[in-house]
C-alpha positions as CSV (number, residue, x, y, z in Angstrom):
1,F,-48.4,19.7,-39.3
2,T,-47.9,19.7,-35.8
3,G,-45.3,17.0,-35.1
4,E,-43.4,16.0,-38.0
5,Q,-39.7,16.8,-38.6
6,Q,-38.6,17.1,-41.8
7,L,-35.5,17.9,-41.4
8,P,-33.9,15.1,-41.9
9,G,-35.7,14.1,-44.6
10,Q,-35.1,17.0,-46.4
11,I,-30.8,16.9,-45.6
12,G,-31.8,13.0,-47.1
13,T,-33.0,14.2,-49.9
14,F,-30.4,16.6,-50.2
15,L,-27.4,13.8,-50.1
16,A,-29.5,11.2,-52.8
17,I,-28.7,14.4,-55.0
18,L,-25.8,15.3,-54.4
19,S,-24.7,11.0,-54.0
20,L,-26.2,11.2,-58.1
21,V,-24.3,14.3,-59.1
22,S,-21.3,13.8,-57.7
23,S,-20.9,9.4,-59.3
24,L,-21.9,10.9,-62.5
25,L,-18.8,13.5,-62.0
26,A,-16.8,10.6,-60.7
27,T,-17.1,8.7,-63.5
28,I,-16.6,11.2,-66.3
29,A,-13.6,12.1,-64.8
30,Y,-11.9,8.9,-64.7
31,F,-12.8,8.2,-67.9
32,K,-11.2,11.5,-69.3
33,A,-7.9,9.9,-66.8
34,T,-8.4,6.8,-68.8
35,Q,-8.2,8.6,-71.8
36,S,-5.7,10.8,-71.7
37,K,-2.2,10.3,-72.9
38,Q,-0.7,13.3,-71.2
39,L,0.3,12.1,-67.5
40,A,-0.3,16.0,-66.3
41,D,-3.8,15.4,-67.6
42,Q,-4.3,11.8,-66.2
43,Q,-3.3,13.6,-62.8
44,S,-5.6,16.3,-62.6
45,W,-8.4,14.2,-64.1
46,K,-8.0,11.8,-61.2
47,R,-8.1,14.5,-58.4
48,I,-11.2,15.7,-59.9
49,A,-12.7,11.6,-59.6
50,R,-10.9,10.8,-56.1
51,S,-12.6,14.2,-55.0
52,A,-16.3,13.7,-56.7
53,Y,-16.0,9.9,-54.5
54,L,-15.1,11.7,-51.9
55,A,-18.3,13.1,-51.7
56,E,-20.2,9.8,-53.3
57,I,-19.3,8.5,-49.9
58,I,-19.6,10.9,-47.3
59,S,-23.3,11.3,-49.1
60,V,-24.2,7.5,-49.0
61,I,-23.0,7.8,-45.1
62,G,-24.9,10.7,-44.7
63,I,-27.8,9.3,-46.4
64,F,-27.4,6.0,-43.6
65,I,-27.4,8.3,-40.9
66,S,-30.3,10.5,-41.9
67,L,-33.1,6.8,-43.0
68,Y,-31.2,5.8,-39.2
69,I,-33.1,8.8,-37.3
70,I,-35.6,7.9,-39.0
71,I,-36.4,4.7,-38.2
72,S,-34.9,4.5,-34.7
73,N,-36.9,7.3,-34.1
74,H,-40.1,5.9,-35.4
75,R,-41.3,9.3,-37.2
76,F,-44.1,7.6,-39.1
77,E,-44.6,10.7,-40.7
78,Y,-42.3,9.1,-43.6
79,R,-43.4,6.3,-45.2
80,Y,-39.9,4.4,-45.1
81,A,-40.5,4.4,-41.6
82,W,-44.1,3.3,-41.0
83,Q,-43.9,0.8,-43.1
84,H,-40.9,-1.2,-42.4
85,S,-41.1,-0.4,-38.4
86,S,-42.8,-0.1,-34.9
87,Y,-43.0,0.5,-31.2
88,Q,-42.5,-3.6,-30.7
89,L,-40.0,-4.0,-32.5
90,P,-36.9,-4.5,-30.8
91,M,-33.5,-2.7,-31.2
92,Q,-31.4,-5.0,-32.4
93,Y,-34.2,-5.3,-35.6
94,I,-33.5,-1.7,-36.8
95,L,-31.0,-2.0,-38.6
96,A,-32.9,-5.4,-40.9
97,C,-35.5,-2.1,-41.3
98,F,-33.6,-0.6,-43.8
99,W,-32.7,-3.5,-46.2
100,E,-36.2,-5.0,-45.8
101,G,-37.7,-2.2,-48.3
102,Q,-36.3,-2.1,-51.4
103,E,-34.5,1.4,-50.7
104,G,-32.8,0.4,-48.2
105,S,-30.9,-2.2,-50.2
106,F,-30.1,-0.5,-52.2
107,L,-28.3,2.2,-50.6
108,L,-26.7,-1.1,-48.8
109,W,-24.8,-2.0,-52.0
110,S,-24.2,1.4,-53.3
111,F,-22.3,1.3,-49.5
112,W,-20.6,-1.2,-49.6
113,H,-19.4,0.6,-53.8
114,C,-18.1,3.6,-51.2
115,V,-15.8,0.7,-48.8
116,L,-14.0,-1.4,-52.0
117,G,-14.1,1.9,-54.6
118,G,-11.6,3.5,-51.3
119,I,-9.9,0.1,-51.2
120,I,-8.7,0.4,-54.9
121,I,-8.1,3.9,-54.6
122,L,-5.8,3.5,-52.4
123,R,-4.3,0.5,-53.8
124,E,-4.9,-0.3,-56.9
125,K,-2.7,3.1,-59.0
126,E,-2.0,1.5,-62.1
127,W,-6.0,0.4,-62.5
128,E,-7.2,2.6,-60.4
129,A,-8.4,5.1,-63.4
130,P,-10.5,2.6,-65.5
131,V,-11.3,0.3,-62.6
132,M,-12.9,3.3,-61.0
133,T,-14.7,4.3,-64.4
134,T,-16.4,0.9,-64.0
135,I,-18.2,1.2,-60.4
136,S,-18.7,4.8,-60.4
137,F,-20.7,4.0,-63.3
138,A,-22.7,2.0,-61.4
139,Q,-22.7,4.1,-58.3
140,F,-24.2,6.7,-60.8
141,A,-27.2,3.7,-61.6
142,L,-27.9,2.6,-58.3
143,A,-28.3,6.5,-57.0
144,T,-30.5,6.8,-59.5
145,M,-32.8,4.3,-57.7
146,V,-33.4,5.9,-54.8
147,I,-33.8,10.0,-56.2
148,G,-36.9,9.8,-57.0
149,I,-37.5,12.6,-59.1
150,Y,-39.8,13.4,-61.7
151,F,-38.8,14.0,-66.0
152,F,-42.5,14.8,-66.8
153,D,-44.9,12.3,-66.2
154,F,-41.5,9.5,-65.4
155,K,-40.3,9.0,-62.5
156,I,-36.7,7.8,-61.5
157,G,-36.4,5.8,-58.0
158,S,-37.8,5.7,-55.6
159,N,-37.3,8.1,-52.3
160,P,-37.0,6.8,-48.8
161,F,-37.7,9.9,-47.8
162,V,-40.9,10.7,-48.7
163,L,-43.8,12.0,-46.3
164,M,-46.9,9.4,-45.4
165,R,-49.3,12.5,-46.9
166,N,-47.1,13.7,-50.4
167,E,-47.9,9.0,-51.7
168,G,-51.8,9.1,-51.1
169,M,-51.3,6.5,-47.6
170,L,-53.3,8.8,-46.4
171,S,-57.3,9.3,-47.3
172,P,-60.5,9.7,-45.7
173,E,-61.6,6.0,-46.7
174,Q,-58.5,4.3,-45.1
175,F,-57.4,6.8,-42.2
176,P,-60.5,8.9,-41.4
177,V,-59.8,10.0,-37.8
178,G,-56.9,11.9,-39.4
179,F,-58.9,13.8,-41.8
180,N,-61.3,17.5,-40.6
181,A,-64.8,17.1,-41.8
182,D,-64.5,19.1,-45.2
183,G,-61.9,16.8,-46.5
184,T,-58.9,17.7,-45.6
185,L,-55.8,16.5,-43.2
186,R,-55.9,17.5,-39.9
187,S,-52.7,19.2,-38.7
188,D,-52.2,16.6,-35.4
189,Y,-52.4,13.9,-37.8
190,L,-50.2,12.1,-36.5
191,S,-51.2,12.2,-32.7
192,F,-54.0,9.5,-34.4
193,I,-51.0,7.0,-36.1
194,R,-50.7,4.7,-32.9
195,D,-48.0,1.9,-34.3
196,G,-45.8,1.3,-37.8
197,N,-47.0,-1.5,-40.4
198,G,-43.6,-3.2,-38.1
199,L,-40.8,-5.6,-39.8
200,N,-42.0,-8.8,-41.2
201,P,-42.2,-11.8,-39.0
202,L,-39.8,-14.4,-40.4
203,L,-37.4,-11.0,-40.9
204,Q,-37.2,-10.9,-37.3
205,N,-34.3,-13.1,-36.5
206,Y,-30.6,-12.0,-35.5
207,W,-29.5,-13.8,-38.6
208,M,-31.4,-11.1,-40.7
209,T,-28.3,-8.4,-39.2
210,I,-25.6,-10.5,-40.2
211,H,-26.7,-12.3,-43.3
212,P,-27.8,-9.5,-45.5
213,P,-24.6,-7.2,-44.8
214,V,-22.6,-9.9,-45.6
215,L,-24.2,-11.0,-49.5
216,F,-24.6,-7.5,-50.2
217,L,-21.1,-7.1,-50.0
218,G,-21.3,-10.5,-52.0
219,F,-23.1,-9.3,-54.4
220,A,-21.2,-5.3,-54.6
221,S,-18.0,-7.3,-55.0
222,T,-18.6,-9.5,-57.9
223,I,-18.3,-5.6,-59.9
224,V,-14.5,-5.5,-59.3
225,P,-13.6,-8.5,-61.0
226,F,-15.6,-7.9,-63.7
227,A,-15.1,-3.6,-63.7
228,F,-11.0,-5.0,-64.0
229,A,-11.8,-7.1,-67.4
230,I,-13.4,-4.3,-68.9
231,A,-9.9,-2.4,-67.8
232,G,-8.3,-5.1,-69.5
233,L,-10.1,-4.5,-72.5
234,W,-10.1,-0.8,-73.0
235,K,-6.3,-0.3,-72.1
236,K,-5.9,-3.3,-74.6
237,N,-3.9,-5.3,-71.9
238,Y,-5.1,-8.8,-72.2
239,G,-3.6,-10.3,-69.5
240,G,-2.0,-8.6,-67.7
241,W,-5.7,-7.3,-65.7
242,I,-5.7,-10.8,-64.6
243,T,-3.1,-10.5,-62.0
244,A,-4.6,-7.7,-60.2
245,A,-7.8,-9.1,-60.1
246,R,-7.9,-13.0,-59.2
247,P,-7.4,-11.7,-55.0
248,W,-10.3,-9.8,-55.9
249,A,-12.1,-12.8,-57.6
250,L,-11.5,-14.9,-54.8
251,F,-12.4,-12.4,-52.2
252,T,-16.0,-12.0,-53.9
253,S,-16.6,-15.7,-54.5
254,G,-15.7,-16.3,-50.6
255,I,-18.0,-13.7,-48.8
256,L,-20.9,-14.4,-51.7
257,G,-20.9,-18.6,-51.1
258,L,-20.5,-17.2,-47.1
259,G,-23.7,-14.9,-47.4
260,I,-25.8,-17.8,-49.2
261,M,-24.9,-20.0,-46.5
262,M,-26.3,-17.9,-43.9
263,G,-29.2,-17.2,-46.2
264,A,-29.4,-21.0,-45.5
C-alpha cells in the first residue's frame, strides 16, 4: 500500500515478543538462583537472569522509541497513532498520547519496572534473586498485555503496532473514499486519511505530561516492598527483609502521594 511504513511496527512487534521471552527467562533463572544450594550454581543462574533482564530493558526502551516514531510522525496507518494523535496536537502533548491508550499505560508501567529492577540488581546483592523473581514475573505479565497474539481463538493482549486496515477500522461504510468500486481497499488509501482522532481535550494540559509518569512510578514501585516480603517468606527470613524494604516503602509512598496530588 502506497505510503505505508511498516518497519517501525515490525521492529516494535519483534521487541514486544523479545520482551515477553526475556522476562520469562529472567523469572526462571532468578527462581533457579534462589533455589540453588551451591554458590557456583547461584552465580551461574544469576548471570543468565541478568542478561535476560538486560534484554528486557533494551526491548522496552526499543518499543517506546518505535511507538514514539510512529506517533510523532503521524503514521495514521497504525491504529494507535490515529486514535490518540493528530496534526493539530502540539509537540508537548505527543508524549501524553503514549499513556492515553491502555497499551501505552502498560508500557509506561513496564518501563518503570525496568528502572527499578536495574537499581535492585546493582544494590541488593543478598536479596537480588528472590526479589527479582517476583519483579521479572510481573514484567512477564505486563508483556502479555501488549503482545497481541492469538492462541487459536483466544487473543492475548493488544499490540499498539497493529495497522488500521488489519483491525477492521477501515470499511466501505465508514471510509467509502478509500475503497474501490469492487469493495477492495485502495492502494493509496492513506492519502484520504486527513487527520487522526486526536488527544482527548481533557488531557491537553501540561500536567498530563508530568503527572502520569510520576503516578505510574508510584504504582510500579509498590511491587518492590511486596517482592521483599515474598522473598522474606520464601527464604524464611521473617525479619531481615524489613530493613532492606523500608527505604523502598518510604519511596513508593512518597512518589505515589506526589502523583495523586499532581492529579488533583
